[in-house]
C-alpha positions as a Python dict, from the first residue, in 0.01 Angstrom:
ca = {
    (1, 'M'): (0, 0, 0),
    (2, 'K'): (-317, 163, -123),
    (3, 'R'): (-550, 309, 145),
    (4, 'T'): (-841, 547, 202),
    (5, 'F'): (-816, 838, 429),
    (6, 'T'): (-1073, 1043, 617),
    (7, 'F'): (-1017, 1448, 608),
    (8, 'E'): (-898, 1406, 972),
    (9, 'E'): (-652, 1094, 926),
    (10, 'A'): (-481, 1291, 620),
    (11, 'R'): (-455, 1605, 823),
    (12, 'K'): (-288, 1417, 1086),
    (13, 'L'): (-11, 1275, 872),
    (14, 'L'): (33, 1589, 676),
    (15, 'P'): (322, 1696, 963),
    (16, 'A'): (491, 1367, 841),
    (17, 'V'): (453, 1443, 483),
    (18, 'R'): (589, 1765, 512),
    (19, 'E'): (880, 1687, 708),
    (20, 'R'): (1013, 1411, 466),
    (21, 'T'): (941, 1638, 160),
    (22, 'R'): (1149, 1920, 335),
    (23, 'R'): (1412, 1651, 384),
    (24, 'A'): (1431, 1545, 49),
    (25, 'L'): (1437, 1881, -120),
    (26, 'G'): (1716, 1995, 147),
    (27, 'K'): (1922, 1720, 10),
    (28, 'I'): (1870, 1830, -349),
    (29, 'E'): (1930, 2166, -250),
    (30, 'A'): (2272, 2020, -97),
    (31, 'L'): (2358, 1847, -429),
    (32, 'E'): (2307, 2187, -623),
    (33, 'S'): (2504, 2387, -399),
    (34, 'E'): (2770, 2116, -462),
    (35, 'G'): (2737, 2172, -848),
    (36, 'T'): (2539, 1863, -922),
    (37, 'A'): (2255, 1930, -1168),
    (38, 'P'): (1935, 1949, -994),
    (39, 'D'): (1754, 1702, -1274),
    (40, 'G'): (2072, 1458, -1252),
    (41, 'P'): (2070, 1104, -1144),
    (42, 'E'): (2151, 1204, -786),
    (43, 'A'): (1877, 1412, -776),
    (44, 'R'): (1625, 1202, -933),
    (45, 'G'): (1712, 910, -692),
    (46, 'I'): (1646, 1135, -388),
    (47, 'L'): (1279, 1200, -558),
    (48, 'V'): (1246, 829, -643),
    (49, 'S'): (1300, 748, -260),
    (50, 'W'): (1077, 1046, -133),
    (51, 'A'): (795, 890, -371),
    (52, 'R'): (869, 557, -224),
    (53, 'E'): (819, 671, 120),
    (54, 'M'): (513, 857, 27),
    (55, 'E'): (352, 510, -108),
    (56, 'E'): (464, 325, 175),
    (57, 'L'): (244, 563, 364),
    (58, 'G'): (-59, 478, 135),
    (59, 'I'): (-44, 829, -11),
    (60, 'E'): (-54, 870, -378),
    (61, 'V'): (242, 1049, -566),
    (62, 'K'): (91, 1268, -833),
    (63, 'G'): (429, 1462, -920),
    (64, 'P'): (750, 1590, -777),
    (65, 'W'): (634, 1693, -418),
    (66, 'L'): (278, 1658, -473),
    (67, 'V'): (41, 1401, -322),
    (68, 'D'): (-301, 1273, -296),
    (69, 'F'): (-460, 1109, -26),
    (70, 'D'): (-754, 895, -156),
    (71, 'S'): (-1073, 971, 32),
    (72, 'G'): (-1265, 722, -162),
    (73, 'D'): (-1465, 967, -319),
    (74, 'G'): (-1203, 1160, -473),
    (75, 'Y'): (-871, 1340, -319),
    (76, 'W'): (-744, 1557, -49),
    (77, 'C'): (-459, 1717, -256),
    (78, 'W'): (-124, 1875, -91),
    (79, 'R'): (200, 1998, -289),
    (80, 'W'): (524, 2144, -130),
    (81, 'P'): (533, 2405, 16),
    (82, 'E'): (147, 2417, 132),
    (83, 'E'): (131, 2439, 503),
    (84, 'T'): (-222, 2281, 552),
    (85, 'L'): (-442, 2027, 357),
    (86, 'D'): (-655, 2278, 181),
    (87, 'Y'): (-770, 2135, -124),
    (88, 'Y'): (-959, 1854, -269),
    (89, 'H'): (-1048, 1709, -629),
    (90, 'G'): (-1234, 1440, -748),
    (91, 'Y'): (-1091, 1135, -970),
    (92, 'D'): (-1146, 1269, -1278),
    (93, 'E'): (-1045, 1611, -1212),
    (94, 'G'): (-698, 1610, -1147),
    (95, 'F'): (-468, 1878, -1002),
    (96, 'G'): (-617, 2132, -1224),
    (97, 'G'): (-976, 2075, -1079),
    (98, 'R'): (-863, 2123, -716),
    (99, 'V'): (-1125, 2347, -526),
    (100, 'R'): (-1031, 2472, -184),
    (101, 'I'): (-1187, 2276, 119),
    (102, 'Q'): (-1434, 2499, 315),
}
């Protein structure tokens, strides 16, 4: 389900994104403490499940713990463990072209 977000809509959704990300990372950390490889099938399953959750919210997953909220002109960009939605990049720039939102 693809959608576009105003900055305010993306900002309001961020606490849910952070909480879901925190939970997924906690599950992976628990696997690691049990001796399971952090890149093994169980951990990959957790990552895939997290990505589905993000996509169900209309958010584009760009990598592990990295999401973009489509603004219609580019992306509001967030990655774990950032506390707030502070970055933006155009459609062609990607993560490397992120600029801080003033």
